[in-house]
N, C-alpha and C positions, 0 to 999 in steps of 0.2 A: 733406840730401835726404830728402823724405818720399814717401808714396804716396797717391794719391787713387783712388777707386773710381768707375768709369763703366760704362755699358752699351755693349757692342760691337755690331757689325752684326747679331749673332744675338740680341741682347737679353740676353746673359749679363753678369753683373757681373764686371769685371776691374779689377785694380789696375794703375795706371801711375805711374811716377815723376813727381815734381814738383820743380821748382827755383824759387826766388824770382827775380823779374825782375832783381834787382841781380846775382845770380850770372850769369844769361844775358848781361847787359850786359858783365860783366867777364871771362867765359870762354865767349864764344859758340862757339868752335871745339869745346870738349869737350862742350858741351850739344848741339850739332848732331851730333856723333859719336854721342852717346847715342841720339838719335832715329833716326839712320841704321841703327845697328847693333842697338839694343835695343828699338825700338818707340817709340810716342808718348811725349812728355814734356809734362806740364802746366806751364805758366808761371803762377806765382802772384804776386799782389800783395796784401800784407796778409792772407796766409793764405787767399785766395780765388782760385780758378783763373780766369784771364782769357783764356788762350789755350792751344792745343794744337800743339806742334811735331811734325810727322810727316814721314817720308821720302817721296820721290817715288813709291816703290813702293807705300806704304800709301795715298797720295793716289789714285794710279791705280786701285787695287783698289776704293776707295770710289766713285770716279766711274764705273768700269765696272759695279759692282753696281747703282748707281742708274740708269744707262743701260739695263741689262738689265731691271730692274723696270719702267721706263717702256716699253720695247719690249713686254714681256709684257702690260702693261695696254693698250697700243695694239692689239696683236693681238686681246686679248680683246674690246675695244670694237668693233673692225672685225667680228668674228665675230657679236657681238650685233646690230650694225646690219644686217649681211647677213641674219640670220634675221628681222629685223623687216620686211624688204622683200618677203617672200613675199606671194602673193595672200591666203593664209589669215590672215596677221598684219594685212594692211591692212584686210581685211574685219572682223576682230575689233576693231580700233581704231575703224573707223567706227561699228560697233555700239555700242561703249562710249561714244563721244562723242555719239551720237544717242539713247542710252538715257534713259528718264525717271528721275526721282528714285526712284520706287517700285522699278523694275527694278534700278537700282544698289544700293539698299538691300538688296533680297532677295539679290542677288549677294554683297554684303559679308557678310551674315549666314551665308550658305551657306559662304563661304570661311573665316570665323572658326570655324565648327564642325568643319572638317577637322582 
């Protein structure tokens, strides 16, 4: 058994154990127990990681984290959209879409200087 290095959900480098696919085939119960009790296990073939075996708890944590991230992004989008629906925002967008190239150019230069 060797170890491989991967990035976890926080972007940190972590070492996880690895086992060859032939060992998984011949000793599935012990490898499964390693994943359930000791964390992820990389399954290798010809010294290259091909899959990761994780416990249901680890899987649920990954899925829930991703769902939370998507929920947060959805809420952020909804907030931005709501702010864009104000009369002032609509007037600003109409003004931008109806502006001449010269006016847009001056606004771009002004914004770049800030």
